[in-house]
C-alpha positions as CSV (number, residue, x, y, z in Angstrom):
1,X,73.4,92.0,107.5
2,X,76.4,90.1,106.4
3,X,78.0,93.1,104.8
4,X,77.7,95.2,107.9
5,X,79.4,92.5,109.9
6,X,82.2,92.3,107.3
7,X,82.6,96.1,107.5
8,X,82.8,96.0,111.2
9,X,85.5,93.3,111.1
10,X,87.6,95.2,108.7
11,X,87.1,98.4,110.7
12,X,88.2,96.6,113.8
13,X,91.3,95.1,112.1
14,X,92.2,98.6,110.8
15,X,91.9,100.1,114.3
16,X,94.0,97.3,115.7
17,X,96.7,97.8,113.0
18,X,96.7,101.6,113.7
19,X,97.0,101.0,117.5
20,X,99.8,98.5,117.0
21,X,101.7,101.0,114.8
22,X,101.3,103.8,117.4
23,X,102.4,101.4,120.2
24,X,105.4,100.3,118.2
25,X,106.3,103.9,117.3
26,X,106.1,104.9,121.0
27,X,108.4,102.0,122.0
28,X,110.9,102.9,119.3
29,X,111.1,106.4,120.8
30,X,109.3,108.3,118.0
31,X,107.6,111.3,119.7
32,X,106.3,113.1,116.6
33,X,105.7,112.0,113.1
34,X,107.6,113.7,110.3
35,X,105.4,116.4,108.7
36,X,103.9,117.7,111.9
37,X,103.2,121.4,112.0
38,X,104.0,122.9,115.4
39,X,103.1,126.5,116.2
40,X,104.2,127.8,119.5
41,X,102.9,131.0,120.8
42,X,102.7,133.1,123.9
43,X,99.5,131.4,125.2
44,X,99.9,127.9,124.0
45,X,101.0,125.4,121.4
46,X,99.1,124.1,118.3
47,X,100.2,120.7,116.9
48,X,98.7,119.5,113.6
49,X,100.0,116.2,112.0
50,X,99.7,117.0,108.3
51,X,101.4,113.9,107.0
52,X,99.2,111.7,109.3
53,X,96.1,113.3,107.9
54,X,97.2,112.6,104.3
55,X,98.1,109.0,105.1
56,X,94.7,108.4,106.8
57,X,92.9,110.0,103.8
58,X,94.7,107.7,101.4
59,X,94.0,104.6,103.5
60,X,90.3,105.5,103.9
61,X,90.0,106.2,100.2
62,X,91.4,102.8,99.3
63,X,89.3,100.9,101.9
64,X,86.1,102.7,100.8
65,X,86.8,102.0,97.2
66,X,87.2,98.3,98.0
67,X,83.9,98.3,99.8
68,X,82.1,99.9,96.8
69,X,83.0,96.9,94.6
């Protein structure tokens, strides 16, 4: 049970850090992250943040590797 609690604490801290980063970026006036794919068409717009997906993947890989030890 102790490991589950520890995992929840780290997950909460990670979410708080991500939220703070998004909040600070919005206050700094950053609308879109570099590396965002934007496709505009006749019927709508598709926005896909490629760089953000890569960063999240790297962070999750590191965090999960630390928990396996």
